[in-house]
C-alpha positions in Angstrom: 79.2 -210.5 -11.7 77.6 -212.9 -9.7 73.7 -212.4 -8.1 74.8 -211.5 -4.5 76.8 -208.3 -5.7 73.3 -207.2 -7.0 71.9 -206.9 -3.3 72.7 -204.6 -0.8 71.4 -204.1 2.9 68.8 -201.2 2.7 70.1 -199.3 5.9 67.2 -197.5 8.6 67.3 -194.0 9.1 63.6 -193.4 10.4 63.6 -190.0 9.1 66.8 -189.2 11.4 69.8 -186.9 9.9 73.0 -187.6 10.7 73.0 -186.3 14.8 69.9 -188.2 14.9 67.8 -185.6 15.4 64.2 -186.1 12.9 64.6 -184.7 10.0 60.9 -185.9 8.3 58.7 -186.4 10.4 56.4 -189.8 10.3 58.8 -191.8 9.4 59.9 -195.1 10.6 59.9 -198.7 11.5 59.7 -200.5 8.1 60.2 -203.9 7.3 63.6 -205.2 6.4 64.6 -204.5 2.6 67.5 -205.4 0.3 68.5 -203.2 -2.2 68.8 -204.4 -6.0 71.6 -202.3 -7.6 70.0 -201.1 -10.8 72.6 -200.6 -13.8 71.2 -196.9 -14.9 74.3 -197.1 -17.3 73.5 -199.6 -19.4 77.3 -199.3 -21.0 77.7 -202.6 -22.4 78.0 -200.9 -26.0 76.6 -204.1 -28.4 76.7 -206.5 -26.0 73.4 -208.7 -26.4 71.5 -210.0 -22.8 69.0 -212.5 -22.1 66.1 -212.1 -19.4 66.7 -214.4 -17.2 64.0 -213.6 -14.5 61.4 -210.5 -13.9 61.0 -209.9 -10.2 59.2 -207.8 -7.6 61.4 -204.7 -6.2 60.3 -203.7 -2.6 61.8 -200.4 -3.3 59.9 -199.0 -6.6 57.0 -199.2 -8.2 57.9 -200.8 -10.8 59.1 -204.6 -11.8 62.9 -205.4 -12.3 64.4 -207.7 -15.0 67.4 -209.5 -14.6 69.7 -209.7 -17.4 72.8 -212.1 -17.9 75.6 -211.0 -20.5 77.2 -212.9 -23.3 80.3 -212.1 -21.5 78.9 -213.7 -18.4 78.0 -210.3 -16.4 74.3 -209.9 -14.7 72.4 -206.6 -14.2 68.9 -205.5 -13.5 67.4 -203.5 -15.2 63.3 -201.4 -14.9 61.0 -204.1 -16.4 59.3 -203.0 -19.0 55.0 -203.7 -19.7 55.6 -206.2 -23.2 59.2 -207.7 -21.5 59.0 -211.2 -21.2 61.6 -214.1 -20.2 64.2 -215.1 -22.9 63.6 -212.4 -24.7 66.9 -210.1 -26.1 67.9 -207.2 -25.5 71.0 -204.4 -26.4 72.2 -201.1 -25.9 73.3 -199.9 -29.5 73.1 -197.4 -32.2 71.5 -200.3 -34.3 69.0 -202.1 -32.0 65.7 -202.8 -33.4 62.8 -201.2 -32.0 61.8 -203.0 -29.4 60.9 -203.2 -25.7 64.4 -203.0 -23.4 66.6 -201.8 -26.2 68.6 -198.7 -25.7 69.1 -196.2 -28.4 69.9 -192.4 -28.7 66.9 -190.3 -29.3 67.8 -189.4 -32.9 67.5 -193.4 -33.7 64.4 -193.7 -32.0 61.0 -193.0 -33.9 58.4 -190.4 -33.5 55.3 -191.3 -31.5 57.5 -194.3 -29.9 57.0 -194.9 -25.9 60.6 -195.0 -23.9 61.5 -194.5 -20.5 65.1 -194.4 -18.2 65.7 -191.1 -20.5 69.1 -189.5 -19.6 69.5 -185.2 -19.2 72.3 -185.4 -20.9 74.6 -188.0 -23.1 76.6 -190.1 -21.0 75.0 -189.5 -18.4 72.7 -192.1 -16.7 69.1 -192.8 -16.6 67.3 -190.4 -14.6 64.3 -189.7 -15.8 61.1 -192.1 -16.9 61.3 -194.9 -14.3 58.1 -195.2 -11.9 55.7 -197.7 -12.5 53.4 -197.0 -16.1 55.1 -194.1 -17.5 56.2 -193.6 -20.3 57.5 -190.2 -22.7 57.2 -189.5 -26.2 59.4 -188.1 -28.6 57.2 -185.6 -30.6 60.3 -184.5 -33.4 63.9 -184.6 -34.0 65.6 -181.7 -35.6 69.4 -182.3 -36.0 71.0 -182.0 -33.2 67.6 -181.3 -30.6 64.8 -183.5 -29.8 61.5 -182.6 -28.4 59.9 -185.0 -25.7 57.0 -185.1 -24.1 57.3 -186.3 -20.7 54.7 -188.0 -18.5 54.4 -185.1 -16.7 52.5 -183.4 -19.5 55.6 -180.8 -19.9 57.4 -180.6 -23.6 61.4 -180.2 -23.0 64.3 -180.2 -25.3 67.2 -182.5 -25.2 69.7 -183.6 -27.1 69.3 -186.0 -29.3 72.2 -187.9 -28.6 70.7 -188.7 -25.3 69.6 -192.0 -24.8 66.8 -193.4 -23.6 65.1 -197.3 -23.0 62.4 -198.4 -25.1 59.1 -199.2 -24.1 56.2 -198.0 -21.4 57.5 -199.3 -17.5 56.2 -202.2 -16.1 53.4 -202.4 -13.2 50.7 -200.4 -15.3 48.1 -200.7 -12.1 50.2 -199.4 -9.5 47.9 -196.5 -9.1 45.5 -198.8 -8.9 46.1 -200.5 -5.8 45.0 -199.3 -2.3 46.2 -199.9 1.1 43.7 -201.8 3.1 44.8 -201.9 6.3 47.6 -199.9 8.7 49.7 -202.4 8.9 50.5 -201.5 5.1 51.7 -198.2 5.4 53.6 -199.5 8.7 55.8 -201.8 5.8 56.7 -199.1 3.8 58.0 -197.0 6.8 55.1 -194.6 6.9 54.2 -193.8 10.6 50.9 -191.8 12.2 50.5 -188.4 11.2 48.0 -186.5 13.3 46.2 -183.6 11.9 47.3 -179.4 12.0 43.3 -178.8 12.9 43.5 -181.3 15.7 46.6 -180.0 17.6 47.2 -176.9 20.3 47.7 -173.6 18.6 51.6 -174.2 20.3 52.1 -177.1 18.3 50.4 -176.1 14.6 49.8 -172.7 12.9 46.1 -174.6 12.3 45.0 -175.6 16.0 43.3 -174.3 18.5 40.0 -172.6 18.7 36.9 -173.8 20.5 34.9 -177.1 18.5 35.7 -177.8 15.2 37.5 -174.7 13.5 38.5 -174.0 9.5 42.4 -173.0 8.9 42.0 -169.9 8.1 44.5 -167.4 5.5 45.9 -170.0 4.3 47.7 -173.8 4.3 50.5 -173.8 6.4 53.2 -176.5 7.7 53.9 -176.5 10.9 56.9 -174.0 11.0 54.7 -171.5 9.2 55.1 -172.0 6.2 53.4 -172.2 3.0 52.1 -175.7 2.2 50.2 -175.3 -0.5 50.4 -173.2 -4.2 53.6 -172.0 -3.6 56.0 -172.2 -6.7 59.2 -173.2 -5.5 61.1 -173.9 -9.0 63.5 -170.8 -9.4 62.0 -168.5 -12.2 66.0 -167.5 -13.3 66.9 -171.4 -13.5 69.7 -172.2 -16.2 67.2 -175.0 -18.0 63.9 -173.0 -18.3 65.1 -172.2 -21.7 65.0 -176.0 -22.3 61.1 -175.7 -22.2 58.5 -175.6 -24.6 55.6 -176.4 -22.3 55.6 -176.4 -18.6 53.3 -179.1 -17.0 51.2 -176.7 -15.3 
């Protein structure tokens, strides 16, 4: 695969739905970007790849690494904090415990940090993909593995699920601050007006003489509870897999 096929232009939605109406407020005006196509599957088993470059990706918080496989193809993956140029990575059941290598949970030692975990064996990476995040394996018993996620939740996964060794790169992302309004504009975030500063017909928090408190509980512009409401279904089928909730 040539490098040009790893990019595509990101289409601007500006918070509009298919009808052109605003479905998500405070969006629009972002900088033109290219989407980097990340290989979440990493299905090339037992084929080694060399890290050709480590690059910035404007669409995500972590840095990305360009891999050149021995069969001539090139793919992007998430870079880990210890991954360097020239390193060799591989997806294999017998791969060494080294940053960038992909293994099944049953082959990962307890206490090893990893990321890009899949929910079901054979799917693709769905969990632990933001900058500086990592999960830890607590125990493995036959076909079940107990994993502590970055949120603090402890959950049961199949021991056949795969993950990538190492902590996601760009650990200092949470310490970065936006220093001007243009930083938000470049990211596609438009200004928002506080509810208490609006009139009562535009927002439930609005109205009153002078500065007024919200009163009752915080609400959205449409009167729904805005903070503290539990949105997870009580009888969700995956509840049985959660040993300790994040809260």
